[in-house]
C-alpha angles and dihedrals in degrees: 000000000000120000112265092232089054093050092050094086095130118084110206106191142040089247092054091050093047091048093047093050095035095239136151120225090259094050092043089057092049093052091049088058089052091054107269105175105249125144120214110203128163091345094310134106122230131185137162114231092225091055092050089050092049092048091055092044090054099045093046094055091079124101106243096181090112095045114108089213091059094054105088114177109265096011099085124045116223130195096224 
């Protein structure tokens, strides 16, 4: 029989999803708008851990070097 932790791949609440991904309510809402794979059904939230992982893998593949949000003072050297 499979290990219970291994079989618990389905997250069944907003809180479980936020805890799993390490998100605040505000950031959770922003990622939902960006397409984070969460199903709302009968007033509940459902997500598969693998889909959440794949979502974050995909969105973090981009090069953010030109994004003003990524430029935090002192973190990125500039040649000005």
